[in-house]
C-alpha positions, 0 to 999 in steps of 0.5 A: 247078811242085813238088807238095806233097802231104799224105797223110792218113786219116779217123779218123787223130787227127794227120791231123785236127788237121793239117787243123784248122791248115790250114783256119785258114790255119796252115801254114808249108814250109820248103824248100831249093828256090829255087822260091817257089810250089808247088801244094798237095794234100790227099790221103786214102790211102783214095781212088784217088789216095791208093791210088796214092800209098801204092804209089809213095811207101811212107810208114810212116803218115800225115800224111806230106808229099812235095815231088814224090816227096822225103819231108818232115817234118811238125811243129807249132809252137805261138804265144804264144797256144796256136795250132798251126801245121803246119811242113812241112820238105823238104830233108836238111839242113833237116830235120836242123835242124828235128829239133833244135828241133822235136818232130816228129809222126812215127813216122818218117812224114814 
């Protein structure tokens, strides 16, 4: 089963906002892959596992998202009530489309 890893850190404002949306169940994953189920993990980069993933994946910052070892794009979408949903987009073509329609939370991070 594919693993979606979200790399976060304490003191990271976008990470806090990301976690709030996740806690509220507002997450959408867009992927070109055919699998319908995936394992989801939030990893603090200051943990032992986080340090290993930093070395292995080399993100430019956090929050960052990876589906297995494929870097994904993280963005937020607001609904009519002003609530924000985290959108994680994986796959080059889908990411290119998402960049055109959203304001990604990145500094070429995810």
